[in-house]
C-alpha positions, 0 to 999 in steps of 0.5 A: 204931079198926080193928086189923090186920096192918099189911102192904103188901097190907092198907095198899093195901086200905084207902080214904083216909079221907072227912074232914080228921080222918082214920082211925087203924089200929093194927097187930095185932102190935106196940103203938104201930105205927099207921097214920094215914089221911088224904085223900090220904096214909097215914103209918106212925108209932109213937104210944106212951107211956112212964113218967118219975118215975111220969108217962105221957109220950106218944111220937110218931114219923113212921116214913115215908110208904107206900108210900115206906116199906114196912110191914116197913121202918116195923116195923123202925123202930117195934121200935127205939123199943119196945127204946129205951123198955125200956131206958130210953133217950131216944127221939131225934127225928129231924132233919128236915132240909130238905123238897122244898118248902123246897129248891124255893123256894130253887131257884127264888130261885136261878133269880130271881137269875141271870135277866137279866130283872127279871120271872120268866123263862119257865124259872121258870115252866115249872119251877113248873108242873112242880113243881106237877103231878109233884113237889107229892106229895113236898113234906114229904118230906125230901131226905134220904129221898127220897135213900134212896127210889131205887126209890120215885122211879123208879116215880113216874118210870115211872108218869108215863111211862105216864101222861103220856109220856116227855118230861114224866117226863124233865122232872119227874126232870131237875127233881127232880135239879136241886132236889137238886144246888142243895141240896147246894150249901149243905147238905154233910150231904145223901147224896151220891147224888140220888133219881134214881139208879134212874131209867131215863130215857126216851130222847128225840129231836127232836119235829118233822122239818125240811120235806123241801126238795122238798116246800117248794112242796106245803106252802107251797100247804097254807098259802095255803089255810089260812082264817085269814090270822093263822094262815098268817102264823104258819106262814110265819114259823116258817120264814122266821124260824126261830123257836121257835113258842111265843115267836113266838105271843107276840110283841106289836106293840111287839116288831116294828121296821119302822123298824130292820127288826128283831124281838125275841123276849122272854123266850126260852127262854134268859132273854134277849131275843133281836134278829133282823133282818127281811127284806122277805119276813119283813116282809111277813108281819107286815104280812099278820098286821097288816092281818088282825088289826086286822079280826078282833081290833081293838086286840090288842096280839098279832101273832097274836091269837086268841078262846079266849086272848090269843094263839095257843097251839097250832098243829097244823093237820089240813091241813098236812103240817109245822107247829110246829117243823118251821119252825125245823129247815128254817130251820136246814137250809138255813142249814147248806146255805148255809154260813153260820157256825155262830155267825151260825146260833145267833144268828139261832136264839137258842141259848146260845152258849158259845164264847169267841170268840162271847162277844166278839162284838157283837150290835148289829153282828151284827143290822146286818151279818152277820145280816142278810146270812144272814137274807137269803141264807136268805129268798131261798132259802126262796122260791125253793124254795117257788115250785118 
């Protein structure tokens, strides 16, 4: 059992344990002040004893996980415990409070209760993935302790930014903040300030820009030159539908109704099904995809099947000047240029509607009239621009 002066510099040099049994390192100055080293964690603790009625009674208290709690801060807490023992006082066990893991479980239940679908929403699954990748190391920390560590949380955000990019870091930070605010509604004893107050949020901007309209003929030729006709149809439909590429890639043939001239984007980003009208040019692209898919992936239920996975999961093409969300942005640009009503544009794109007038509109009627009329205008303009 090694004994050293427990400082941040010394703890940093101590390697993690090789076995689940871990290693115990005692402080050379303060009796009872120790560091427990596990496979992935280093925890500062007080482990001592006191005499009650001639009998020894062990006292064990967690002081914090390093480096979220610094050595000097934990030493001060251990010294307070030593003084309490010397005065014959009872060493109170600190209230545990709700952990981040328990709070996230409650947050997930809240997402599920607000979902309009019986199966878990896409957003819920995205949050689960972010939690597993980025927030899991904090799982055993209480929300109260995290609130008291804004510097450590800011460093965590900066580390994710450096290793995984600004968008991933901001998404992780926003999820932590959302979980904390949700827990505050249920526990008024939580500190008012969330753990994320020290974060310097990364600036964000749209990942893709619209295709310049005068470059659409060139882009159209690039798409036509693709060897895979399924992928070619996919890129043209990103433009003609203004769809989110991920939602379009997950389409099944049961979502495409040629009789009603509609396509349903299931499990959209907003958590609801989006019904979009299909014009003749849009239907032609779907039929091209169906013909090619029937030969290349016979029996696949997906509109855009792929070998490595059940459906397309990536759409970056080295030979295309623009792809992905660029089609959606171009669709929006053309719709605005045509003077189409903003409510209609938002309906076509499946955006969340917060306008009270929009909430009173009838979606079924819109699909059959205003949405279809707008979609036809956009399709006609796109075809003209691509043929220039």
